[in-house]
TIKOLKOL-688001 format. One record per atom (N, C-alpha, C): x, y, z. Coordinates in pm, whole numbers, padded with zeros to 5 digits, always signed. Example, Ala and Ser with C-alpha at 12.3 -4.5 7.8 and 13.67 -1.06 7.14 Angstrom:
REM TIKOLKOL-688001
+01319-00569+00780+01230-00450+00780+01320-00330+00780+01285-00225+00708+01367-00106+00714+01290+00003+00787
This chain:
REM TIKOLKOL-688001
+02494-01028-02491+02367-00994-02531+02286-00962-02407+02143-00835-02423+02103-00772-02320+01957-00794-02359+01878-00772-02234+01730-00779-02191+01691-00591-02233+01669-00553-02323+01648-00404-02298+01816-00348-02261+01817-00248-02153+01888-00213-02111+02020-00291-01983+01946-00401-01984+02014-00570-01866+02071-00622-01935+02164-00660-01893+02270-00767-01934+02190-00900-01907+02222-00995-02023+02186-01117-01997+02208-01141-01876+02306-01172-01790+02314-01251-01654+02244-01192-01554+02222-01094-01599+02140-01002-01476+01962-01050-01466+01936-01075-01609+01814-01055-01626+01765-01237-01574+01865-01343-01638+01858-01423-01536+01830-01469-01407+01923-01377-01345+01920-01333-01212+01756-01339-01167+01728-01241-01239+01628-01191-01198+01481-01257-01204+01500-01343-01315+01433-01460-01359+01410-01573-01269+01529-01591-01208+01496-01732-01105+01508-01665-00939+01527-01558-00938+01445-01472-00808+01317-01482-00835+01196-01432-00924+01076-01449-00931+01030-01601-00918+01091-01653-01021+01048-01817-01023+01075-01927-00817+01131-01820-00756+01212-01915-00669+01055-01882-00590+01047-01725-00573+00942-01650-00494+00783-01684-00528+00754-01731-00661+00655-01806-00678+00628-01930-00650+00777-02021-00643+00727-02166-00602+00751-02162-00447+00803-02113-00361+00765-02067-00215+00614-02067-00157+00565-01944-00245+00411-01923-00255+00356-02038-00255+00350-02097-00386+00263-02226-00418+00295-02321-00344+00396-02405-00281+00426-02467-00213+00365-02450-00038+00338-02319-00007+00273-02221+00110+00113-02318+00090+00072-02290-00029-00061-02295-00063-00095-02457-00025-00046-02528+00067-00102-02645+00072-00120-02649+00197-00126-02563+00281-00162-02509+00397-00321-02492+00397-00400-02418+00267-00508-02376+00255-00588-02522+00254-00722-02533+00369-00802-02660+00350-00947-02569+00335-00940-02474+00383-01080-02384+00342-01066-02261+00229-01163-02203+00209-01196-02076+00094-01136-01978+00238-01204-01986+00340-01117-01874+00431-01012-01891+00477-00940-01971+00411-00804-01984+00459-00753-01859+00348-00785-01870+00198-00738-01821+00141-00717-01643+00169-00849-01628+00238-00822-01463+00259-00769-01451+00442-00816-01503+00505-00731-01495+00645-00644-01600+00701-00617-01727+00611-00529-01771+00660-00546-01885+00785-00688-01880+00803-00783-01961+00910-00716-01871+01072-00684-01722+01064-00666-01669+01182-00587-01719+01232-00433-01773+01202-00338-01900+01246-00218-01850+01222-00212-01706+01179-00061-01663+01158+00017-01605+01268+00122-01615+01237+00220-01635+01391+00293-01530+01423+00321-01469+01527+00401-01349+01522+00491-01262+01407+00571-01395+01394+00711-01396+01314+00686-01354+01179+00557-01416+01093+00449-01391+00952+00412-01303+00974+00339-01242+01047+00228-01149+01043+00374-01009+01053+00463-00989+01158+00553-00899+01137+00624-00925+01017+00656-00998+00964+00734-00998+00802+00661-00955+00724+00543-01025+00737+00463-00972+00592+00394-00818+00635+00418-00741+00752+00378-00605+00764+00466-00532+00728+00595-00586+00714+00733-00495+00684+00746-00513+00555+00707-00634+00478+00702-00633+00343+00624-00564+00268+00515-00558+00297+00378-00474+00262+00390-00334+00272+00460-00304+00372+00530-00149+00394+00649-00123+00315+00724-00170+00252+00805-00178+00181+00771-00181+00048+00690-00076-00019+00636-00139-00165+00700+00029-00237+00582+00018-00344+00656+00121-00478+00675+00281-00422+00575+00302-00266+00583+00443-00225+00735+00457-00171+00812+00353-00135+00940+00354-00105+01059+00468-00119+01113+00393-00231+01212+00441-00351+01150+00432-00486+01017+00453-00514+00976+00437-00596+00888+00610-00630+00780+00576-00558+00695+00715-00551+00708+00834-00483+00766+00787-00371+00795+00905-00286+00957+00976-00318+01053+00938-00395+01113+00982-00486+01051+01056-00544+00939+01032-00662+00921+01170-00721+00920+01311-00637+00797+01256-00502+00775+01375-00374+00882+01446-00390+00980+01395-00336+01126+01447-00255+01140+01486-00350+01220+01419-00499+01261+01554-00603+01193+01653-00646+01080+01658-00638+00967+01774-00611+01024+01937-00530+00997+01841-00424+01020+01945-00288+01142+01909-00161+01206+01849-00181+01303+01784-00137+01340+01730+00014+01352+01790+00124+01353+01768+00261+01189+01759+00329+01106+01813+00235+01013+01839+00305+00917+01690+00239+00975+01680+00123+00893+01536+00080+00898+01423+00199+01039+01424+00259+01071+01309+00348+00982+01323+00484+00987+01469+00537+00878+01489+00644+00750+01487+00629+00698+01503+00498+00558+01483+00470+00512+01330+00458+00617+01227+00496+00606+01109+00438+00629+01014+00621+00630+01077+00689+00671+01067+00815+00550+01070+00862+00410+01143+00787+00288+01115+00880+00232+01014+00857+00256+00932+00736+00233+00790+00759+00242+00681+00859+00336+00710+00926+00402+00584+01099+00274+00682+01211+00244+00813+01167+00131+00823+01235+00025+00792+01249-00016+00763+01138-00099+00669+01074-00143+00597+01140-00007+00501+01110-00012+00360+01168-00043+00312+01336+00009+00429+01363-00025+00448+01556-00170+00424+01598-00254+00516+01502-00395+00555+01537-00428+00343+01494-00376+00277+01366-00431+00153+01364-00395+00073+01463-00262+00128+01535-00206+00010+01636-00301+00056+01769-00369+00143+01772-00470+00195+01905-00618+00071+01887-00620+00065+01727-00773+00064+01674-00722-00118+01687-00605-00174+01699-00610-00294+01671-00683-00399+01764-00682-00414+01907-00726-00456+02015-00874-00474+02012-00937-00375+01983-01106-00368+01952-01125-00447+01824-01031-00399+01751-01047-00444+01609-01052-00620+01611-00958-00712+01649-00931-00831+01704-01002-00897+01792-00995-00849+01878-01130-00877+02019-01299-00884+01969-01335-00809+01818-01434-00813+01812-01469-00975+01734-01420-01041+01637-01418-01105+01610-01475-01141+01465-01419-01018+01429-01442-00956+01235-01322-01063+01142-01368-01015+01019-01272-01116+00973-01253-00972+00874-01287-00894+00866-01256-00809+00783-01293-00651+00833-01231-00503+00753-01279-00394+00853-01457-00374+00773-01500-00419+00676-01598-00431+00632-01720-00469+00703-01703-00637+00780-01743-00705+00839-01730-00652+00952-01655-00583+01018-01613-00475+01130-01767-00406+01193-01733-00303+01031-01838-00254+01051-01991-00260+01089-02029-00408+00995-02153-00464+00964-02169-00534+01116-02119-00528+01245-02111-00581+01368-02175-00432+01406-02123-00343+01375-02076-00236+01485-02220-00192+01466-02263-00099+01307-02343-00054+01273-02472-00095+01173-02445-00216+01093-02536-00300+01038-02511-00326+00922-02584-00367+00786-02568-00419+00704-02539-00302+00585-02612-00208+00549-02575-00100+00496-02415-00051+00503-02406-00047+00609-02288+00018+00651-02128-00072+00608-02186-00196+00623-02065-00305+00574-02068-00286+00395-02162-00241+00330-02151-00260+00151-02113-00122+00129-02145-00012+00229-02055+00118+00164-01907+00116+00222-01869+00051+00347-01712+00005+00392-01715-00045+00276-01699-00161+00202-01684-00234+00091-01629-00190-00034-01703-00093-00042-01714+00045-00176-01540+00096-00136-01558+00163-00020-01424+00217+00025-01340+00177+00003-01295-00012+00062-01205-00083+00089-01195-00070-00127-01253-00111-00208-01257-00115-00291-01177-00060-00397-01236+00102-00360-01165+00225-00403-01028+00224-00384-01004+00220-00216-00855+00210-00194-00749+00098-00245-00802+00000-00279-00697-00125-00282-00655-00118-00443-00763-00086-00540-00773-00070-00659-00651+00000-00738-00666+00138-00620-00559+00247-00648-00437+00220-00594-00464+00131-00484-00298+00136-00439-00224+00040-00497-00334-00086-00554-00276-00191-00612-00220-00146-00756-00306-00044-00839-00259-00001-00925-00113+00080-00956-00098+00147-00812+00032+00210-00778+00152+00107-00795+00110-00052-00705+00221-00108-00758+00221-00150-00909+00106-00168-00987+00136-00233-01138+00256-00096-01221+00192+00023-01176+00239+00141-01244+00377+00145-01215+00453+00113-01071+00582+00143-01016+00670+00041-01122+00601-00087-01117+00637-00180-01190+00688-00141-01316+00611-00114-01436+00597-00056-01521+00711+00040-01558+00704+00153-01455+00829+00272-01452+00961+00185-01493+00932+00100-01412+01135+00035-01332+01131-00021-01462+01028-00127-01542+01048-00196-01651+01085-00095-01779+01004+00058-01814+01043+00116-01869+01187+00180-01908+01209+00225-01747+01400+00257-01706+01462+00185-01726+01428+00031-01746+01521-00063-01811+01560-00107-01936+01429-00050-02002+01430-00037-02174+01361-00173-02209+01341-00263-02068+01298-00370-02130+01169-00340-02219+01062-00282-02164+00927-00262-02243+00884-00091-02239+00810-00091-02290+00736+00061-02252+00623+00044-02070+00608+00115-02070+00518+00139-01953+00403+00082-01940+00288+00078-02024+00220+00047-02021+00211-00139-02084+00328-00162-02116+00324-00307-02135+00332-00382-01995+00473-00290-01933+00487-00312-01809+00381-00338-01702+00312-00266-01706+00181-00262-01645+00111-00414-01634+00087-00414-01741+00038-00570-01772+00102-00704-01714+00258-00658-01770+00350-00768-01728+00319-00798-01553+00335-00690-01491+00344-00700-01346+00218-00758-01306+00094-00706-01358-00011-00773-01329-00015-00926-01350+00050-00972-01451+00038-01109-01463+00128-01193-01332+00270-01142-01285+00338-01201-01188+00265-01174-01033+00202-01015-01040+00108-01046-00935+00039-01109-00909-00036-01147-01004-00155-01277-01034-00082-01400-00966+00013-01416-01053+00056-01575-00976+00115-01558-00864+00158-01501-00824+00182-01460-00675+00067-01480-00578-00050-01432-00649-00173-01419-00483-00258-01572-00542-00269-01611-00701-00366-01667-00706-00385-01797-00644-00251-01836-00681-00225-01984-00624-00238-02000-00481-00186-01911-00426-00133-01927-00284-00234-01852-00179-00303-01796-00179-00386-01726-00091-00299-01624+00032-00357-01604+00140-00316-01553+00244-00175-01611+00255-00156-01748+00321-00077-01829+00358+00074-01745+00271+00056-01816+00157+00157-01786+00054+00204-01648+00047+00112-01548+00058+00148-01408+00053+00232-01402+00169+00211-01434+00304+00201-01385+00434+00410-01449+00405+00397-01532+00370+00523-01643+00407+00639-01602+00267+00567-01563+00193+00682-01551+00079+00733-01369+00075+00588-01284+00163+00644-01143+00173+00754-01172+00351+00760-01239+00406+00798-01252+00549+00973-01286+00500+00959-01398+00405+01105-01425+00334+01159-01295+00265+01071-01240+00176+01150-01125+00097+01156-01005+00187+01139-00975+00281+01120-00840+00392+01292-00869+00397+01353-00979+00471+01467-00980+00509+01562-00900+00418+01546-00980+00260+01631-00915+00168+01612-00774+00124+01484-00735+00136+01445-00608+00116+01545-00495+00235+01529-00570+00381+01581-00480+00450+01730-00423+00446+01805-00550+00417+01910-00560+00350+01934-00441+00246+01888-00495+00151+01946-00432+00035+01886-00296+00036+01786-00251+00052+01770-00114+00048+01754-00039+00168+01799-00095+00278+01820-00041+00443+01997-00028+00452+02057-00055+00360+02222-00099+00428+02255-00050+00251+02264-00144+00178+02351-00162+00070+02322-00055-00071+02191+00002-00057+02147+00115-00170+02249+00238-00101+02154+00273+00009+02171+00400+00071+02305+00434+00055+02457+00326+00100+02590+00334+00096+02645+00380-00047+02564+00282-00176+02626+00310-00275+02582+00447-00330+02495+00520-00285+02401+00600-00326+02484+00713-00295+02551+00744-00148+02619+00819-00108+02775+00810-00117+02821+00696-00174+02963+00715-00253+02990+00770-00365+02881+00724-00461+02861+00749-00583+02847+00895-00595+02734+00957-00506+02707+01101-00509+02881+01201-00449+02979+01139-00368+03077+01190-00319+03057+01244-00177+02955+01157-00123+02945+01246+00047+02803+01355+00041+02801+01385+00142+02696+01486+00217+02692+01617+00130+02823+01697+00118+02869+01822+00077+02806+01793-00050+02850+01759-00160+02809+01787-00324+02625+01771-00301+02602+01663-00241+02473+01652-00216+02404+01789-00214+02426+01883-00098+02401+01982-00015+02416+02078-00118+02477+02078-00162+02576+02145-00274+02462+02211-00392+02390+02093-00406+02279+02038-00544+02154+02119-00500+02126+02147-00418+01975+02164-00353+02009+02350-00302+01866+02376-00329+01855+02526-00266+01826+02519-00086+01816+02611-00063+01824+02636+00083+01645+02574+00138+01548+02602+00056+01415+02550+00050+01367+02445+00020+01450+02338-00105+01473+02223-00036+01549+02141+00044+01604+02230+00108+01681+02162+00237+01629+02179+00403+01482+02277+00376+01407+02256+00496+01320+02165+00490+01310+02159+00665+01218+02050+00684+01038+02110+00611+01032+02230+00632+00897+02260+00541+00868+02353+00463+00971+02414+00395+00979+02516+00342+00939+02523+00185+01006+02349+00168+01015+02302+00040+00853+02312-00036+00765+02266+00074+00629+02227+00039+00522+02317+00044+00413+02348-00024+00335+02454+00019+00253+02411+00140+00224+02469+00255+00130+02462+00327-00002+02375+00335-00038+02452+00230-00197+02313+00210-00144+02219+00180-00033+02154+00050+00030+02055+00038+00046+01987+00132+00129+02050+00229+00188+01931+00395+00077+01888+00451-00055+01997+00464-00157+01946+00524-00248+01849+00451-00206+01871+00315-00306+01720+00215-00245+01614+00238-00081+01579+00241-00004+01443+00301-00058+01441+00443-00072+01521+00562-00090+01471+00686-00246+01379+00711-00355+01486+00654-00474+01416+00634-00445+01286+00600-00411+01244+00462-00400+01130+00375-00348+01014+00429-00276+01044+00496-00194+00926+00618-00245+00895+00745-00277+01001+00778-00350+00966+00909-00470+00912+00884-00560+00933+00774-00678+00881+00752-00685+00745+00704-00576+00738+00568-00591+00631+00533-00515+00552+00618-00378+00566+00668-00296+00465+00712-00397+00443+00827-00469+00556+00894-00505+00456+01027-00607+00370+01018-00643+00338+00883-00766+00246+00905-00726+00097+00787-00592+00131+00737-00534+00040+00615-00588-00073+00597-00686-00121+00493-00720-00244+00484-00610-00359+00448-00486-00351+00457-00399-00407+00400-00352-00475+00570-00316-00400+00664-00247-00385+00765-00353-00482+00860-00511-00404+00879-00589-00467+00903-00598-00625+00889-00613-00634+00748-00587-00774+00734-00510-00894+00814-00382-00833+00829-00310-00922+00961-00360-00890+01056-00408-00789+01108-00487-00815+01228-00549-00897+01265-00632-00910+01189-00774-01025+01183-00759-01145+01165-00616-01183+01042-00589-01266+01057-00458-01380+01136-00413-01273+01232-00335-01352+01320-00395-01445+01444-00323-01487+01531-00365-01600+01587-00442-01557+01697-00419-01464+01752-00455-01378+01882-00447-01210+01912-00513-01177+01974-00489-01063+02020-00378-00978+02032-00228-01067+02104-00168-01037+02188-00028-00998+02007-00097-01111+01926-00010-01119+01833+00011-01045+01722-00126-01004+01734-00179-00930+01619-00131-00745+01688-00130-00730+01771-00097-00584+01805+00062-00581+01839+00146-00706+01897+00291-00678+01906+00337-00719+01758+00304-00779+01648+00347-00765+01533+00335-00614+01459+00224-00573+01462+00244-00473+01426+00328-00341+01459+00332-00354+01594+00455-00275+01650+00596-00279+01594+00603-00437+01623+00757-00451+01558+00778-00404+01416+00680-00420+01327+00689-00379+01183+00711-00233+01214+00621-00126+01288+00607-00014+01279+00736+00059+01314+00817-00022+01391+00938+00039+01490+01029-00001+01381+01044-00086+01274+01151-00134+01198+01127-00051+01117+01047-00035+01030+00991+00031+00921+01008+00186+00900+00939+00236+01007+00995+00455+01034+01122+00448+01044+01225+00327+01115+01381+00394+01096+01415+00346+00956+01383+00210+00913+01468+00173+00771+01420+00256+00640+01266+00257+00661+01212+00312+00519+01189+00480+00566+01131+00500+00684+01108+00678+00696+01250+00744+00646+01352+00701+00691+01485+00771+00707+01589+00730+00641+01638+00586+00644+01754+00502+00592+01748+00535+00392+01582+00466+00364+01546+00456+00259+01519+00595+00155+01494+00690+00272+01473+00832+00183+01561+00918+00179+01666+00902+00232+01785+01001+00209+01866+00975+00064+01868+00872+00021+01959+00842-00157+01852+00927-00215+01692+00966-00185+01636+01081-00276+01708+01191-00331+01777+01268-00231+01849+01363-00221+01928+01371-00312+01971+01281-00337+02152+01265-00434+02096+01240-00526+01953+01262-00584+01915+01236-00745+01990+01351-00814+01977+01488-00795+01991+01562-00899+02140+01602-00886+02268+01532-00776+02423+01522-00754+02452+01397-00918+02356+01289-00900+02418+01169-00981+02370+01187-01116+02197+01239-01118+02196+01273-01254+02116+01406-01258+02215+01498-01299+02121+01627-01297+01990+01662-01373+02008+01588-01512+01909+01596-01610+01797+01525-01581+01763+01456-01461+01652+01353-01451+01555+01455-01394+01425+01406-01421+01302+01531-01393+01187+01417-01344+01199+01308-01351+01091+01163-01319+01174+01073-01187+01143+01126-01067+01220+01089-00920+01214+00906-00928+01078+00850-01046+01005+00730-00959+01116+00651-01047+01225+00732-01187+01336+00611-01253+01454+00599-01194+01501+00696-01071+01636+00694-01040+01692+00565-00975+01598+00483-00913+01659+00371-00832+01681+00295-00945+01598+00229-01026+01633+00119-01146+01766+00193-01214+01782+00316-01250+01876+00392-01348+02026+00364-01237+02003+00379-01108+02125+00392-01056+02172+00251-01025+02093+00162-01043+02137+00046-00979+02180-00033-01154+02110+00042-01244+02149-00002-01384+02314+00026-01406+02295+00158-01342+02488+00238-01405+02585+00193-01281+02538+00151-01187+02686+00158-01080+02678+00036-01029+02640-00085-01057+02605-00173-00927+02702-00261-01056+02761-00429-00987+02847-00484-01020+02725-00607-01118+02786-00699-01232+02702-00795-01271+02668-00872-01156+02553-00922-01161+02513-01034-01053+02470-00956-00955+02559-00868-00886+02467-00809-00806+02391-00694-00805+02374-00655-00955+02298-00554-01002+02150-00616-01030+02169-00781-01096+02050-00844-01104+01977-00865-00999+02060-00936-00870+01983-00905-00706+01926-00821-00675+01956-00648-00718+01930-00584-00642+01822-00529-00710+01780-00556-00838+01718-00523-00943+01552-00633-00879+01644-00761-00862+01521-00844-00843+01477-00758-00676+01529-00769-00596+01507-00707-00482+01362-00547-00510+01445-00505-00614+01360-00370-00625+01229-00407-00681+01234-00489-00744+01095-00570-00849+01018-00617-00695+01098-00708-00643+01033-00812-00486+00942-00674-00423+00979-00531-00393+00974-00434-00327+00777-00426-00357+00760-00389-00492+00670-00349-00558+00567-00450-00553+00616-00606-00603+00571-00769-00553+00492-00747-00455+00543-00751-00341+00524-00831-00229+00427-00722-00187+00406-00593-00224+00278-00503-00178+00130-00523-00285+00241-00541-00358+00108-00567-00469+00015-00679-00439+00078-00764-00434-00007-00908-00386-00087-00921-00253-00037-00815-00171-00118-00793-00042-00220-00723-00058-00213-00604-00137-00325-00529-00163-00413-00633-00275-00357-00673-00355-00454-00747-00455-00539-00881-00377-00481-00896-00308-00546-01000-00208-00632-00952-00155-00632-00846-00062-00733-00755+00003-00801-00695-00089-00827-00689-00183-00884-00639-00305-01022-00784-00308-00930-00864-00345-00985-00986-00385-01067-01029-00234-01005-01064-00134-01095-01076-00019-01238-01013+00007-01207-00862-00012-01340-00778+00011-01419-00801-00133-01373-00826-00215-01519-00840-00315-01609-00996-00322-01472-01069-00266-01547-01205-00221-01597-01249-00070-01568-01197+00033-01642-01190+00189-01731-01134+00150-01708-00943+00132-01783-00879+00197-01905-00859+00065-01899-00923-00057-01982-00860-00170-02032-01002-00250-01934-01075-00266-02014-01204-00329-02068-01303-00244-01994-01318-00160-01985-01461-00041-02142-01422+00021-02144-01329+00065-02318-01304+00157-02419-01321+00100-02448-01338-00080-02480-01333-00189-02554-01516-00185-02430-01581-00165-02411-01718-00211-02497-01801-00115-02555-01939-00181-02641-02022-00094-02575-02103+00039-02643-02082+00158-02516-02160+00188-02469-02277+00200-02550-02394+00111-02468-02487+00089-02329-02494-00033-02357-02394-00058-02201-02370-00174-02065-02444-00131-02049-02502-00236-01903-02616-00189-01805-02507-00174-01692-02555-00079-01556-02485-00034-01470-02489-00195-01515-02571-00296-01462-02599-00409-01471-02512-00533-01574-02442-00499-01693-02354-00573-01624-02237-00543-01624-02212-00423-01583-02066-00349-01438-02042-00388-01354-02139-00400-01221-02121-00405-01205-02080-00518-01263-02168-00622-01255-02100-00780-01317-01947-00790-01453-01910-00728-01468-01764-00736-01364-01700-00655-01284-01720-00560-01188-01633-00531-01061-01630-00611-01035-01748-00674-00951-01689-00772-00976-01594-00907-01094-01638-00952-01174-01579-01074-01154-01427-01031-01190-01389-00898-01182-01266-00884-01103-01182-00883-00979-01271-00853-00832-01218-00817-00802-01172-00946-00835-01244-01058-00797-01220-01194-00850-01141-01264-00998-01085-01250-01085-00986-01279-01012-00860-01226-01026-00878-01054-00992-00787-01015-00828-00725-01071-00757-00760-01126-00606-00719-01140-00615-00662-01312-00716-00734-01392-00757-00643-01510-00793-00522-01477-00873-00512-01395-00956-00335-01352-00842-00291-01330-00734-00307-01207-00628-00269-01144-00563-00201-01262-00540-00301-01348-00435-00224-01468-00493-00107-01596-00617-00130-01593-00725+00018-01657-00720+00107-01614-00700+00127-01431-00693+00236-01393-00514+00267-01357-00466+00184-01335-00276+00268-01352-00257+00309-01464-00353+00265-01623-00315+00333-01689-00325+00465-01709-00417+00522-01613-00481+00641-01635-00429+00774-01554-00329+00688-01461-00308+00792-01377-00106+00831-01448-00070+00944-01446+00059+00968-01471+00186+00937-01375+00119+00930-01227+00284+00931-01161+00203+00822-01027+00303+00762-00963+00273+00626-00886+00229+00713-00752+00260+00816-00735+00205+00858-00575+00055+00932-00618+00042+00986-00711-00080+01033-00760-00203+00867-00747-00165+00776-00783-00238+00646-00786-00278+00619-00630-00159+00616-00510-00137+00597-00368-00264+00716-00303-00227+00791-00328-00304+00960-00286-00461+00933-00353-00470+00902-00411-00617+00972-00447-00720+00808-00406-00726+00685-00443-00770+00608-00347-00781+00565-00211-00651+00610-00175-00645+00590-00028-00714+00730+00048-00668+00833+00017-00783+00958+00090-00908+00948+00089-00976+00906-00044-01114+00839-00063-01124+00740+00050-01043+00688+00045-01082+00560+00154-01078+00590+00291-01015+00662+00317-00940+00729+00436-01063+00808+00498-01091+00902+00404-01214+01035+00426-01355+00970+00455-01351+00796+00403-01487+00755+00438-01504+00668+00533-01372+00618+00568-01358+00491+00674-01326+00545+00826-01213+00653+00822-01149+00654+00923-01227+00681+01052-01265+00782+01059-01384+00820+01138-01457+00715+01217-01605+00641+01085-01694+00573+01111-01592+00435+01207-01483+00409+01188-01407+00287+01253-01347+00338+01369-01260+00444+01380-01270+00487+01539-01383+00555+01621-01497+00547+01571-01627+00590+01656-01730+00462+01687-01663+00359+01547-01698+00174+01610-01661+00158+01685-01522+00210+01737-01440+00130+01856-01467+00169+01990-01455+00298+01994-01501+00392+02084-01606+00458+02142-01704+00443+02081-01784+00582+02094-01911+00467+02074-02001+00466+02153-02155+00339+02154-02223+00431+02091-02286+00565+02096-02355+00639+02027-02378+00699+01927-02295+00641+01848-02261+00679+01714-02399+00641+01628-02455+00707+01564-02594+00671+01467-02567+00672+01358-02664+00530+01338-02566+00450+01197-02656+00511+01111-02776+00569+01078-02782+00700+00990-02700+00780+00942-02647+00870+01053-02533+00980+01075-02391+00910+00990-02338+00802+01023-02254+00730+01004-02266+00693+00836-02365+00640+00816-02386+00600+00661-02378+00727+00558-02409+00827+00617-02456+00978+00522-02297+00999+00540-02220+01035+00647-02072+01045+00681-01996+00978+00565-02029+00841+00593-01888+00780+00492-01918+00815+00355-02009+00815+00349-02056+00805+00177-02077+00976+00155-02059+01049+00190-02033+01191+00174-01872+01190+00149-01766+01152+00260-01684+01118+00294-01559+01089+00176-01623+00996+00107-01577+00915-00003-01557+01016-00133-01709+00979-00148-01778+01107-00314-01699+01208-00331-01688+01311-00213-01603+01404-00199-01464+01391-00246-01392+01318-00135-01224+01313-00161-01238+01268-00321-01301+01178-00348-01241+01096-00487-01271+01187-00581-01423+01241-00576-01463+01353-00678-01360+01440-00724-01326+01506-00587-01257+01648-00596-01128+01601-00690-01067+01513-00623-00920+01463-00657-00929+01435-00840-01016+01344-00839-01032+01291-00991-01100+01363-01075-01180+01467-01076-01209+01542-01139-01128+01667-01166-01066+01755-01036-01082+01868-01000-00939+01911-00998-00886+01830-00907-00748+01807-00795-00641+01748-00957-00673+01664-01036-00547+01628-01067-00566+01684-01238-00730+01714-01318-00714+01777-01373-00653+01913-01404-00688+02007-01326-00658+02158-01307-00566+02158-01206-00463+02067-01151-00326+02068-01123-00328+02197-00990-00454+02145-00897-00465+02218-00746-00420+02120-00649-00355+02217-00557-00290+02162-00423-00388+02135-00312-00467+02175-00317-00581+02126-00204-00612+01976-00225-00629+01908-00150-00642+01747-00123-00780+01738-00101-00873+01611-00180-00997+01604-00107-01022+01550-00004-00904+01479+00067-00927+01421+00210-00959+01537+00303-00945+01632+00266-00903+01746+00373-01072+01780+00368-01100+01811+00286-01267+01825+00254-01345+01699+00280-01325+01598+00264-01402+01513+00271-01343+01412+00439-01290+01436+00447-01267+01372+00599-01290+01492+00699-01316+01633+00660-01398+01698+00783-01555+01671+00767-01593+01693+00641-01719+01665+00610-01764+01523+00679-01697+01394+00670-01748+01293+00758-01742+01320+00886-01677+01353+00905-01681+01408+01093-01745+01476+01169-01782+01580+01070-01903+01675+01098-02060+01609+01087-02031+01518+00978-02154+01431+00956-02211+01359+01093-02093+01276+01096-02102+01106+01213-02101+01207+01296-02090+01313+01374-02031+01327+01539-02165+01443+01542-02202+01559+01457-02293+01598+01441-02456+01553+01450-02447+01471+01352-02565+01380+01346-02627+01310+01455-02502+01249+01474-02515+01141+01649-02527+01236+01758-02523+01337+01769-02539+01417+01911-02687+01496+01895-02693+01558+01759-02864+01599+01728-02936+01520+01733-02929+01396+01674-03048+01279+01675-02999+01126+01735-02968+01136+01850-02916+01037+01947-03006+00889+01883-02901+00760+01877-02952+00665+01864-02874+00578+01851-02857+00495+01977-02736+00386+01989-02709+00319+01833-02625+00239+01822-02581+00186+01680-02583+00050+01750-02600+00021+01654-02642-00190+01663-02552-00247+01727
């Protein structure tokens, strides 16, 4: 008996694994005492939980799904382009201390404290666009996996992923998400940092057959990708990851500044080695193992289905789905907290009960998931989802955030105009010109530079100390 192309025994393993994870999250939800616990865990996350949650969030759809699309198209250059992501994360590490010391609970809240209410509203819009698209990438990745396994079509798979991720998130909040993420991080590192790469290279027959299946350009660090495309990945990763709202949420939710900084750095060290190098290399074997494959995102599920033994196959497929679900629940929670804490909660009456706010949190989570599904179905590729929203967010947020932490002379009006300009130019260019016309230039380059010029130039021409 099979469910799609998945044998019954493996399908049962997957269901049991998901049930256990949801159960762990539900049990962890008992720690929630207030509505703020839902989004920040009461700012009491330990070093171990912060580190594990960051690792699990970093090992998402991009690692062996979205990134594999880029590597199949560009070869080794696709791996090099992904390394800029960790450079961007280093920028966030530099911002971690002033962000945590500010007493803020989110990036929009920090912007409000630094610049004012209008800046917070613009920042909230930037975070919304980013988290909607990033969560959509996780939904779409699950849809692609379920389609590759023959269980259902991609569209149906997107809605199934939404239901599962909502169940992960809506009952447990950040407490449950952080604990289940930490639990799963261990399995993900073992499964895709050790077992999967070894299995792929053994199946391919070693490194020589893999090299033989690629051209010299595909094996080059830079020649497999056009310079303008590489520049786009550079700006995207620096701006988007340098102000990543999910990692920032962990910074704000840590029990103290030392925990916030050290846990981020520990997660950075682990993931740059495991996901930046070890998990990326198997993508070079796609043409060797499946010469006719044209969609890189389908390699991992197809390989597991074809070459892994029973039960082990079910566990590996469970971990693959877990990889996307852990990032998906983190993104969805960040999206929900932005809607509630930065858009709805400031408009509520001061005497609004904790019970009502908790209900609004959960309703917002479900409504956000539906919106995310619609966006996921618009995009054809996982990395397009990741890049479009992340680019718009980074182009609008990164420069004002850095200036807010280190430059007291930033002009509030210039910052607000710069944020809006960077956001609109990057998102509009990618959505209405780059994707439809197949252009190589990324909107984040235009939007990010425009934001920088307006924020810095406007502040120098019209000096006015920010609030």
